[in-house]
N, C-alpha and C positions, 0 to 999 in steps of 0.2 A: 260824330263816331269816334274820333279820336280824343274826345274829353270822355266818353264814357269806359271807354278801353282803359284809359290812365286812372281812371277809378275803380277799375273792377281788378287792375293790377295794384291799386294801394291796398282795397280791401283784401284780398289774398295775403298780402306783405302783413297787415295788420291782424288777421286771422292767424297766421303763422307765427309772429311776434306775440303774441296775447296767450296761443294754445302752448300748454304745457305737458302736457300728457304724453302724447304720440311721438312728440318730438323728442323729449327726451328717453323715451322708450328707444325710439330709434336713434337716438344718440348713443344710448347705453351698448346697444346692440353691434352698434359700428364700432365703438373703442374696444371691446370685448373680441369681436372677432378682429380688430386690427392687432391686436395685442396679446391674443390669447394666446399663440404659440409659444411667445418669450416670458408670457407670467403664468400658464395655464400648471404646468409642473408645481411649480413651488408650494402652491397652497395644499396641492395634495400631500408633498413630501411633509410640510410643515405640520398635517395633520395626522398624519400616520405619524410621525414624532413625538406630537404631543399625546396620543392615542396611546401609543406602545412603550412610552418614554421608558418604562420597567425592563420591556425585553432589551432594548438597546442599551440601557444600562448592566443588564447582566453580560451580555455576549461581547462589550466591549472588552474588557480586562483580556477575556479566552482571545479575542481578534489582536490585541495587541501582546501578549506572549506570544503566538502562534508567528507574529510577525518578526519578533526579536528571536525567537530560537529558530525557527523554518526559513521565514524570509530574508532574513538577511544573510544568513550563512549561504543560503542559496541565490542570492544575486550576487554574493562576492567570490562563490566559488566558480559560476560564469564568467565572471570578469576575469578570475586569476589563469582559468583555461584558452583564455583570448591572450596569454601574456607568458614571457618566457620565466616568470617567477623562480628561484630555487632558493635556498638556503643562504648564499654566497651576494644575492643581490636585492633580496629583500630587507626592510628598515629593521636595525637592529641597536641593539644597545651592549658594551663591552665596556664594564666598568662607566665611569662617567660620559663615557664618550658613546652619543650616535650617530650611527652611520644612516643617512638616507636611503630611501631604495631606489635602486639602478633597472630594475627589469622593466621591457617593453612591450608594448603593445606588438602581436605577430599574429593577428586576425584567427584565421582556422588551421595555422600549420599543425599547432597540436594533435588536431583531431586527424588531419592526413597521416602522420606520423604514426600516430595508435591506428588506426584502421590498417594502416598498410602494413604494421608489424604481426609476422604470424604468431606472437604471442596471444594477440587478443584473438585470432581464432580460437587458438587453442583454449585459453581461459572460457571464452564464451561456451565451446562446444560441451566442454566438462559441467560446466557451471549449469546449462539447460540438461544436460542428464543427470547430474545429480538433482536439481528441483525437479524432473520428472518422474523419477524414480521414489524421492522422499514423498512427493504430495499422492501419488499412486498406492504406494503401500503403505501410507500414512492414512488415504482414505477408506482403504481396504481393510485395514484390521479396524478403524473407529466404527463403520458402518457394522461388522461382525461384533463387536463389543456392545453396541449399542442395542443390536437387537437383543443380544442376549442377556442385557441389565431390563430390557424394556418387558420382559415375562417376570410373573409371582414367583419366587423362589425363597426356600430360606437362606438367609442371610445376603440377601440382594443388596443392603445397605452398607454392608460392611466390603463387599467386591467394589462397590462405587469407589469408596474411600479409599483402598487400596492401589484401583485404576487410576484415581486424579492424584495420587500422591505424586507422581513423577512432576506434574504440573505444580504443584506446590514447592517442589525443591528449586531454589536459586539454579539457574542454567550453569552456572561455574562451578558451583560444588559437584553437579551431575556428570560436568563433562569431567572433571578430576576424577572422579569414581570410576567412570567409565576407563580411563586411560593407567588408573591402578589393575583394573581387570584386565585390559586389554598389553600388561606388561610383557614381552617374551620370558623374561626369567624369573619373575614371581606372581607373574599374573595368575591370578584364580582359573584363570579360564584356561590356561597352559597348564597348570596344576591339573585341573582334572582331564584333560585330554592325556596328559602322561600318564594319570594313576588307569586309564585306559588303553596305554600301549600305542598312543598316537602321538606322533612327535608334535613337538612346538611348531605353532604357525606363528611365523612374525608380522601380527596383526598390524602392527603401526612402522614396521620397515620393509614391506614390500609395497611397490605402488597400487597393485590390484588388492590385495588384503586392506590396504589403508583405506581405499574409496570405498570399500565394502564395511568398513569401521564405521567411517562418518556418518554414510547415508543410515547405519543400524543405530549410531547415539541420535540422531537428527529424528528419526521415525520415533526413537524409544519416548523423547521428548515432545512430539507433536502430537502422537495418539491422544492423549487425555483431551486435549480442546477440540481434537474432531471427533471422539465420544461424547464429549458432553453437546456438544452442537447438534449433533445429529440424533442424540438421544430427546433434547429438547422438540426435535420434528417429529419423531416418531410418536411421543406422545401428544401430539396435536392432531394426530391423525384419526377419526374416528370410529371408534371400534365397530362400529354399525357396519362398516365397509367389510371388515375381516368376517366377521358372523354371516353376512350375506354370500358374501364370497363363499364360504364353508357350507353353507347352506345348498350354494347351488355347484356343490362338486370339487371347486378350483381342489387344486393342489396347494402345497406350501411354496413351492417355486412360482406357481402362477399366482397368488398371494401377492408374492414378493416383487415380482414384477409389474402386476398392473396395478397396485395398490401403494405398495411400501415404496419404492423409487419415484412413481409421478408425485406421489404426497411430499418427497423429501428434494424435491428439484428446487424450489427456491431456495432454503438452505445449504443444499448440496452446491450451488453453485457460486452462493456467498463464500462459504469457507471454503472451497477450492480456489478462488480468489485472494482471500487472505492467505492461505497455507503458501500459494505459488508466490508474492511477493515478499514473505518472509524467509522462506527457504531460500531465494533469488540473493536476497542479503545478508542471509546467515552466516554471518562473521564469527562468533565466540565459537560455534562447533570446530570451525576448521581452525582457528587459531590457538585455541589451548588444546586440541588435542594433536594434531599435528605439527602446526604452523605453517603448512601447506606444503608438507612433504610428504613422504621422501622427496627430496629435491624439489621439485615443484610440481608434484604429480595429481597433488589435492588442491592446489591454487584455484580458488575461482575469481570472478570480477573484482567482488568487496574485498577481498586478501589481498589482490594484485593492486588495488588503489592504496591499500596501506601501506603496503611495501614501497610503494613509491614517493609516498610524503615522509615515512619514519624510519626505513631501514636502509633504502639505496643512499648511497653516497656520490655526489652531493643529493641532501632531498630535494626531488623534484617536487615543487606546490603545484606547478601548473599541469604538470602530466599527470597528478594524482585529482586535480579538478578534474583534467577530461576523462577520466574513469569516471570518474562520479557522476558528470553529467551526461556519460553514453549509456550508465547503468540506469540514470532514470528517465533518458528518453527513450530506451527499450520497455522498461517498466509501461512507462504510459502508451506506449506503441502497442504493449499485450493487453491493456487495459480496456483501448478503443477497442481492438477486434475482438476480445471475449464480450463485451457491451454489445456490440453491433449484430453477434452471433447470439446472445439471447433475445435480443429484440425481433430476431430471424424467426428463433421459437416462440414468440407469444408472452416471452418473459420479460413481466416492467422492472427495471432495475436500474 
């Protein structure tokens, strides 16, 4: 019995040694199962890189440029906001003498100081008012003009060119032109008012009128973009919908409410988001038109950050970086909330 058992074991061993198919297959499956977690992703990445190498080659320069232009300044700004850097303790060269930086890491002290300063709340409130006013007026005017230009009438191309013209003119040229128009003594607007027997208005010298002036100029600059974007959205709405609604007896307001507005929802959400971000950071209009004045009545968050870095004495680089990081954080929060609200409405963005 023992001899028979030993012979069976020997045959089984010889069979295993002589069999190549099943054992090798089992060995391959075991090896792959044991190392698949470590080696699995690599072939897929290499295959994707080999298949789409041209796409990676095309986007590599863009990623590099964005990293240099945006990524590095952003990281540097966040770091400076955590220090006490100013023009007196940063590295600088005077003649042939190089002075090393002596600023120190202070953590979140700058954020506590800025958020606890009443100036921040004042700037934030006016920035929000300025942004909401500009975006809402710009959208209303752009929508109205887009509806007018979406119809067939004589000279439509000329009207389109004329209304797009403010967008084609460089921003600083437009602002300087408006500054001349708003001049209290020699401005064209006050000359016209004087001809009608109306006293001159201190457009840029009175806090209330100055706020009205900067909003008017920014709206004038933003309407062409809003109009062109909404006009493109209007032209994508099928005309059969309007014809069917008109045959059913729908009024012009009903067609606008139930066809035009829903058809423009996707475009409207996008342009409102972009316009809000641009207006929130609209530095040129405020700086070139009023320089934040009179006093500081028209200062917004970005002009305050500029003032901290280039106007204050000593120039507070850490404070300016703190203002910049807070502006970025506010816009990111707004974008996230805006996106979530769109998703709740069924919009995919």
